[in-house]
N, C-alpha and C positions, 0 to 999 in steps of 0.2 A: 462371433461378435462379443458375447459376454466374457469370454476368456481374455480377449484383447483389452476390453474395457477394465476388467478386474486387474489385469497386469499393470495397466496405466495407473489406476488408482493406488495400487500397492506401492508402485515406484515413486509417485509424485505427490501423494496426499499430504505429507508433512510440509513440503515446500509450499504447496498451494494453500495450506492452512495458515502458514506464516504470512503469505500475501494477503489473505482475507483478514487476518488479525491486524496487520499494519494498515489496511485500507479502512477499517472501521474502528479499531481501538478497543474492542470488547471481545473477550474470549467466546462467550456464548453466541453472540451475533456472528462472529467469524465462522463458527461451526455451521450456523444456519446458512451463511453465504456460500460456504464450500458445498454444503449439501445441495443447495439450489443450483449452483454451477454444475455440479456433477450430474444432477438429475437432468438438466437441460442438455448437457453433453451426451448423456446416454440416449436421450430421445433423438438426438441428431447425429449419433455416432457414425452412420454410414456416410453422411455428408461431411462431417468434421474430419474424418480420416484423410480426406483428399488434401486438406490444408494441414498445418501443424496443429496438433491437439492442444498442447500446453498453452500457446498464446491465445487460443480460443477460450480455454477455461479461465485464464487470467482476465481476459476481456469481460467475460460474463461476471466474474467476481467483482471487478472494478465497477462495471455498470450497475450491478445490483447494489453495491455499497453506495454509489452516488444516488441512485433512486431512493434508497431507504433514508439517506441523509436529507434529501429534499423533502420527503414526506414528513420527517420528524422536525423539520425546520432547525437543523443543527448548524445552519449557515451563520447563525449569530455568534458573536464572540463569547467564548466560554471563559469564565474567570480561571486564572491559572495560579498555581503556587509560584513563588519566586524561585528562580534558579538557585542552586547552592552557591554560597558565598565565594568559594574558590573551587575550581575543578580538582585541585590536588586533594581536598578534603572530602569531596563527594564520592560516595560509593557508586558502584555500577548500578545498583538498584535505584539510588537517588537520581542518577543521570537518566536512566531508562524511564522513570516516572515523569520527570520534567519533560523529556522529549515526547513521550506519548501525549501528555497534556497539550503541548505545543502543536503536535500533529493533529490532534482532534480539533483544534481551533482553526485549522486551515480549511478553506472551502474544499469540497470533495474532489474536484478535478485536480487542484494543486496537490492535495494529499496523494492522489493516485499517481501523479507524475513523480513525486518524491519517492514513494514506495517502489515503483517500478525502476526508476533510474538508479537510486542509491542503495536500496536493500536488495533488489533482485539483480542489480548490476546489468540492466539492459541498456543497450545503446539508445541514443535519441531516436534513431530510425525504428528500432524494435518497439520502443515505448509508443511512438506515433502509430505503429501498426496495431498494437494492442488497444489503444484508445481510439483508433480510427480518426486520427486528426493529422494535421501537418507537423513536420519536424519543427517549423517555426512556432507553432502553438506549444509544443513540448518545451522548447527553449524559453519562451516567454512565461509559461506557467511555472517552470522550475525557477526561473529568476525571481519571479514575484514571491513564490513560496519561500525560497531561501532568504529573501529580504525580510519577510514576515517572521521567519524563525530567528533570524539574527536580532530583529527588534525585540522579540519576546524573550529570547534566551540570552542575548548578548553574544558578541562575536566569539569570545574565548570559550564560552560554554558550548556553543554550537560546534566549533572546531574540535573540541575535546570529544564530544559525542560522536562526531563523524570518524575521528581517529579510532575510538573504541569500537565502533560498529564494524570496522574493517580489520580489526586486530584478531 
């Protein structure tokens, strides 16, 4: 049991830490989220192995991030810096900073959908399974989140960020 769990953690920890970071936007909190998720997974390892392990861990990360956000009342709008004047002059670090601020301003569920769909490249069906909701909910949450991001960032900046994320 411990060997299997250790092998899973060794193979997937970096990817799962990225999911946690994108879900919460803070490096230290992301490490805490991942640790919480792995601890819960280890306690339920015999049961979890029956289903797919990684979607289970992602679901724990996302749910923990949402719970923490609710507890801290992060649902209010956070003031953001203006996006760079032109995408051509913006550095990758500038774009990343602006995008992370815009992501932090999204409600936790919308942020989770964006992270799973566009960073983790999950399908709508896979995202719905991780979040335990319908595909329609994933579609509507993604649509609302993208509209908010377009409004906050501007269409050109958002399209540039998406292009750079997949490059």
